[in-house]
ROTOR-60475 format. One record per residue: x, y, z of N, C-alpha, C in turn; residue in one letter. Coordinates in steps of 0.02 Angstrom, whole numbers, padded with zeros to 5 digits, always signed. Example, Ala and Ser with C-alpha at 12.3 -4.5 7.8 and 13.67 -1.06 7.14 Angstrom:
2
+00660-00284+00390+00615-00225+00390+00660-00165+00390A/+00642-00112+00354+00684-00053+00357+00645+00002+00394S/
//
This chain:
211
+04381+00211-00802+04400+00202-00732+04337+00205-00688M/+04335+00169-00636+04278+00170-00591+04288+00222-00538S/+04233+00251-00515+04237+00304-00465+04262+00277-00399A/+04303+00318-00365+04329+00297-00300+04274+00299-00249A/+04277+00258-00199+04225+00258-00147+04229+00321-00106P/+04172+00343-00081+04171+00402-00038+04203+00388+00028S/+04229+00440+00060+04257+00431+00127+04201+00416+00175T/+04217+00383+00229+04165+00361+00275+04138+00417+00318T/+04180+00468+00333+04156+00519+00379+04162+00588+00347D/+04161+00593+00281+04163+00657+00247+04092+00683+00238A/+04085+00750+00229+04018+00778+00223+03984+00762+00158P/+04020+00739+00107+03990+00731+00042+03977+00660+00022G/+03957+00617+00067+03942+00548+00049+03890+00546-00006N/+03898+00498-00052+03856+00497-00111+03783+00487-00092S/+03736+00516-00133+03664+00510-00118+03643+00437-00115P/+03599+00422-00068+03572+00355-00062+03613+00309-00019G/+03672+00328-00001+03714+00286+00041+03707+00307+00114R/+03685+00263+00156+03675+00279+00226+03734+00251+00266R/+03771+00296+00300+03830+00272+00337+03809+00226+00394P/+03851+00176+00408+03838+00130+00462+03850+00161+00529G/+03836+00123+00582+03843+00149+00650+03916+00167+00665L/+03963+00125+00642+04033+00139+00654+04054+00204+00619R/+04031+00213+00558+04048+00274+00521+04019+00336+00555E/+03957+00329+00580+03926+00385+00615+03965+00403+00678Q/+03988+00351+00714+04026+00364+00775+04093+00398+00758Q/+04125+00376+00705+04188+00407+00684+04177+00481+00666K/+04122+00495+00632+04106+00564+00613+04094+00606+00676A/+04058+00578+00725+04044+00615+00787+04109+00629+00825R/+04154+00580+00827+04217+00590+00862+04260+00642+00828T/+04265+00638+00762+04304+00687+00724+04276+00758+00735R/+04210+00765+00732+04179+00830+00741+04190+00856+00812N/+04186+00812+00862+04196+00832+00931+04267+00859+00941A/+04316+00826+00911+04386+00849+00917+04393+00917+00883I/+04365+00925+00825+04370+00988+00789+04337+01045+00827R/+04277+01032+00852+04241+01085+00889+04278+01104+00952E/+04306+01055+00987+04345+01069+01047+04406+01111+01030A/+04440+01094+00976+04500+01130+00956+04483+01203+00940A/+04431+01213+00901+04412+01282+00882+04394+01323+00944L/+04356+01293+00990+04335+01330+01049+04395+01348+01092R/+04439+01301+01104+04497+01314+01147+04546+01364+01115L/+04558+01356+01050+04605+01401+01016+04578+01472+01014I/+04513+01478+01003+04483+01545+01000+04483+01578+01069S/+04480+01538+01122+04478+01565+01190+04547+01581+01218E/+04596+01538+01205+04661+01547+01237+04720+01553+01189Q/+04706+01550+01124+04759+01558+01074+04787+01491+01052G/+04816+01491+00993+04841+01428+00964+04899+01399+01004Y/+04948+01441+01020+05009+01417+01053+04995+01387+01122A/+04947+01415+01158+04932+01392+01226+04886+01332+01228K/+04858+01314+01172+04812+01257+01170+04851+01193+01154T/+04845+01143+01196+04882+01081+01188+04837+01025+01161T/+04869+00975+01134+04832+00916+01111+04795+00884+01170V/+04827+00882+01227+04796+00852+01286+04732+00889+01305E/+04733+00955+01302+04674+00995+01318+04618+00981+01268Q/+04635+00978+01204+04585+00965+01153+04553+00897+01163I/+04595+00846+01176+04569+00779+01185+04523+00775+01246A/+04544+00806+01301+04504+00805+01362+04437+00839+01351E/+04438+00898+01318+04376+00934+01305+04329+00895+01259T/+04359+00859+01211+04319+00820+01164+04295+00754+01194A/+04323+00736+01253+04302+00674+01285+04334+00612+01255G/+04395+00620+01227+04429+00563+01198+04499+00558+01228V/+04533+00503+01216+04600+00494+01241+04651+00528+01195S/+04711+00536+01222+04766+00565+01184+04780+00522+01122H/+04778+00457+01129+04791+00412+01072+04735+00416+01020M/+04674+00424+01043+04618+00431+00995+04627+00493+00953T/+04648+00548+00984+04661+00610+00948+04706+00595+00888F/+04762+00561+00900+04811+00550+00847+04789+00498+00797F/+04738+00460+00812+04710+00415+00762+04670+00454+00709R/+04646+00513+00729+04607+00554+00683+04648+00610+00651Y/+04695+00638+00688+04734+00695+00664+04808+00686+00683F/+04854+00691+00635+04925+00681+00650+04956+00737+00690P/+04929+00798+00684+04956+00856+00719+04899+00902+00742T/+04917+00948+00786+04867+00996+00809+04841+01041+00753K/+04887+01063+00710+04865+01108+00656+04820+01073+00605E/+04828+01006+00598+04786+00970+00550+04713+00967+00573Q/+04701+00976+00638+04632+00977+00663+04595+01035+00630V/+04628+01092+00625+04597+01151+00597+04599+01150+00521V/+04655+01131+00493+04666+01136+00420+04633+01078+00383V/+04651+01016+00402+04625+00955+00372+04601+00957+00301G/+04636+00924+00254+04615+00924+00184+04604+00855+00155G/+04598+00804+00197+04593+00736+00171+04529+00725+00132E/+04476+00760+00151+04412+00752+00116+04416+00774+00044Y/+04447+00833+00033+04451+00860-00034+04491+00814-00081F/+04543+00784-00054+04586+00741-00095+04547+00680-00119E/+04509+00648-00075+04471+00589-00093+04415+00606-00141T/+04378+00659-00126+04322+00679-00169+04347+00703-00237E/+04404+00737-00239+04432+00760-00303+04444+00702-00350S/+04470+00648-00323+04483+00589-00364+04418+00563-00394R/+04366+00557-00354+04303+00531-00379+04273+00578-00432A/+04280+00643-00421+04252+00692-00468+04288+00688-00535I/+04355+00688-00534+04393+00687-00596+04379+00622-00634V/+04375+00567-00598+04363+00503-00631+04293+00499-00663E/+04247+00542-00641+04180+00542-00670+04170+00595-00724S/+04223+00634-00739+04217+00687-00789+04208+00658-00859M/+04169+00692-00901+04165+00670-00971+04232+00682-01005P/+04250+00643-01055+04315+00652-01089+04315+00716-01131P/+04376+00741-01144+04383+00797-01190+04388+00866-01160G/+04383+00874-01094+04389+00940-01064+04462+00962-01066L/+04474+01027-01078+04542+01051-01073+04560+01063-00999N/+04622+01081-00985+04645+01086-00916+04608+01139-00876H/+04590+01195-00908+04553+01248-00873+04482+01226-00858F/+04448+01196-00907+04380+01172-00895+04378+01117-00842D/+04429+01075-00843+04433+01021-00794+04439+01049-00723L/+04482+01099-00713+04491+01129-00647+04428+01166-00626I/+04397+01202-00673+04334+01237-00655+04281+01188-00634R/+04273+01133-00670+04223+01083-00652+04239+01051-00585R/+04303+01038-00573+04324+01008-00510+04307+01052-00451L/+04325+01117-00455+04312+01163-00400+04237+01174-00390F/+04200+01177-00445+04127+01186-00440+04094+01127-00406T/+04116+01066-00423+04087+01007-00392+04106+01001-00318E/+04169+01018-00302+04190+01017-00232+04149+01067-00191L/+04137+01125-00220+04096+01175-00186+04025+01150-00175N/+03998+01118-00227+03930+01092-00221+03925+01041-00165R/+03975+00998-00159+03974+00945-00109+03983+00973-00038L/+04020+01027-00032+04037+01052+00035+04001+01116+00055T/+03958+01142+00012+03927+01207+00024+03888+01209+00089A/+03856+01153+00107+03815+01151+00167+03851+01121+00227D/+03916+01106+00218+03953+01076+00274+03975+01131+00322D/+03955+01126+00385+03970+01180+00433+04045+01186+00449P/+04084+01132+00439+04154+01136+00455+04194+01172+00401W/+04183+01154+00338+04222+01182+00283+04215+01257+00280V/+04153+01282+00287+04141+01353+00282+04138+01389+00349G/+04162+01358+00402+04159+01388+00469+04198+01453+00471N/+04166+01511+00483+04202+01575+00483+04258+01577+00534P/+04247+01547+00593+04299+01548+00645+04360+01508+00622L/+04349+01453+00589+04404+01412+00563+04447+01453+00515R/+04415+01486+00467+04453+01524+00418+04487+01585+00450M/+04454+01614+00501+04485+01670+00536+04548+01647+00572Q/+04546+01588+00603+04606+01562+00636+04662+01548+00586L/+04644+01520+00528+04694+01506+00477+04726+01570+00452I/+04687+01622+00444+04714+01686+00420+04757+01720+00472R/+04741+01712+00536+04775+01751+00588+04834+01715+00619S/+04838+01650+00613+04892+01611+00645+04943+01590+00592E/+05004+01616+00595+05055+01602+00543+05066+01527+00531P/+05069+01487+00584+05081+01416+00575+05023+01382+00540L/+04962+01401+00557+04904+01373+00524+04902+01395+00451L/+04920+01457+00437+04921+01482+00368+04973+01444+00327Q/+05031+01432+00357+05084+01394+00323+05061+01322+00310K/+05028+01292+00360+05004+01224+00352+04950+01220+00299T/+04906+01270+00298+04852+01273+00248+04881+01278+00178F/+04933+01319+00169+04965+01325+00104+04998+01259+00084Q/+05032+01228+00132+05064+01163+00117+05012+01111+00100A/+04955+01113+00134+04901+01065+00120+04872+01076+00051E/+04864+01140+00031+04839+01156-00036+04887+01130-00089S/+04952+01141-00078+05002+01119-00126+05005+01043-00128E/+04999+01011-00070+05001+00938-00067+04941+00908-00103R/+04883+00940-00094+04823+00915-00128+04831+00918-00203M/+04857+00975-00228+04866+00982-00300+04919+00932-00325M/+04972+00922-00286+05023+00873-00305+04994+00802-00306A/+04950+00788-00258+04919+00722-00255+04873+00710-00314G/+04843+00763-00341+04798+00756-00397+04835+00759-00464M/+04900+00773-00461+04937+00784-00523+04935+00724-00570R/+04947+00663-00542+04944+00603-00583+04875+00592-00611Q/+04824+00604-00570+04755+00595-00591+04738+00642-00649L/+04756+00706-00641+04742+00755-00694+04783+00740-00756I/+04846+00719-00746+04889+00702-00803+04858+00644-00842A/+04833+00594-00806+04802+00537-00840+04742+00559-00881D/+04701+00602-00851+04641+00626-00887+04660+00663-00951Y/+04711+00706-00946+04732+00747-01003+04778+00710-01052L/+04798+00649-01033+04842+00612-01077+04913+00639-01079G/+04936+00665-01023+05003+00694-01019+05043+00658-00966R/+05109+00667-00969+05153+00638-00919+05146+00678-00854D/+05149+00643-00797+05142+00678-00733+05200+00725-00720A/+05257+00714-00751+05315+00757-00742+05316+00814-00792D/+05264+00822-00832+05261+00875-00882+05270+00943-00848D/+05318+00982-00872+05334+01046-00840+05276+01095-00845F/+05244+01099-00903+05189+01146-00911+05130+01129-00865A/+05117+01064-00857+05063+01043-00812+05080+01063-00740L/+05143+01054-00720+05163+01073-00653+05156+01147-00640G/+05175+01189-00689+05168+01261-00682+05094+01280-00676V/+05053+01248-00717+04981+01261-00715+04952+01245-00646F/+04967+01187-00619+04940+01167-00554+04968+01211-00498L/+05032+01231-00503+05060+01276-00453+05025+01343-00454D/+05009+01367-00513+04974+01432-00519+04904+01428-00489A/+04869+01373-00503+04802+01364-00476+04805+01358-00400V/+04852+01319-00374+04859+01311-00302+04875+01378-00269A/+04919+01417-00300+04938+01482-00272+04880+01530-00267G/+04841+01535-00320+04786+01584-00320+04730+01562-00274V/+04716+01497-00270+04663+01474-00225+04683+01483-00152T/+04746+01471-00137+04770+01482-00068+04764+01555-00049F/+04784+01599-00093+04781+01671-00079+04709+01694-00067R/+04665+01672-00110+04595+01692-00102+04564+01664-00038L/+04581+01602-00022+04552+01571+00037+04575+01604+00101A/+04637+01628+00103+04664+01656+00165+04657+01732+00170T/+04640+01765+00115+04636+01839+00117+04566+01865+00109E/+04519+01823+00089+04450+01844+00081+04416+01848+00149T/+04393+01906+00168+04362+01914+00233+04297+01876+00238E/+04258+01875+00184+04196+01837+00185+04214+01764+00170D/+04213+01722+00221+04236+01654+00212+04181+01604+00193S/+04121+01630+00177+04069+01585+00154+04089+01560+00085H/+04072+01498+00069+04099+01466+00009+04073+01495-00056L/+04010+01515-00061+03984+01535-00125+04020+01596-00155Q/+04028+01652-00117+04067+01707-00146+04138+01686-00163P/+04167+01641-00123+04236+01621-00135+04241+01580-00199Q/+04194+01536-00213+04198+01495-00274+04189+01539-00335I/+04147+01589-00331+04138+01635-00387+04203+01673-00401E/+04236+01696-00348+04299+01731-00356+04353+01685-00382T/+04354+01623-00358+04404+01575-00381+04395+01560-00455T/+04333+01549-00477+04320+01536-00547+04339+01595-00591L/+04328+01656-00565+04348+01716-00602+04424+01719-00609H/+04459+01700-00555+04532+01700-00557+04558+01649-00608A/+04525+01591-00611+04545+01541-00661+04532+01566-00731I/+04477+01603-00740+04464+01633-00806+04520+01681-00825D/+04544+01721-00777+04598+01768-00792+04663+01731-00809L/+04676+01676-00775+04735+01636-00792+04729+01611-00864L/+04671+01588-00883+04661+01562-00950+04668+01617-01003E/+04649+01677-00985+04653+01734-01032+04723+01764-01036Q/+04770+01738-00997+04838+01765-00998+04849+01821-00949G/+04806+01826-00898+04811+01877-00845+04807+01948-00873L/+04754+01965-00908+04746+02034-00931+04733+02080-00872P/+04754+02143-00877+04745+02191-00823+04687+02239-00837L/+04650+02228-00889+04592+02272-00901+04533+02231-00926D/
//
């Protein structure tokens, strides 16, 4: 299989590829909306912050906002980058990895690509997700949706049916533990989190020993 193309405005564009002017403008607009949302929500709270306020602060129209984000909570949570990059990473994996090694490699590569991205590891962003019930619920749903979206891809790599019950349980367990770690870890910088996530995956592989 050939690797999927990188997203145009994601932080992990492949080395050597220089985004065009339109792609740069899209990235600037997306970042402006995100920064405006974080600033307004942190100042006046999530419930009191409207899409109109975010758009005005970002210097874009109401319609432009919805071209980039379908809902207010997606501005903060947003997982479209991980889904696209996950596909490219899995498709580039060497053959023969088992399901645990595949997930470890996937998370390690995603961390490598996003470690220097100021949005993914933004402490204020993760603080808002942890403290706002709706954002936390959306973040969990996004994590589950991402894993569900990768299910066919992972099934193809492992040579299994996408409806395989054991594969579904495995992916649900991985999604559950990563969501819990992401929302409960006070230190929201990515490197400690990836180390903890990989350790959790090791425990899953070992049968969840308690000693």
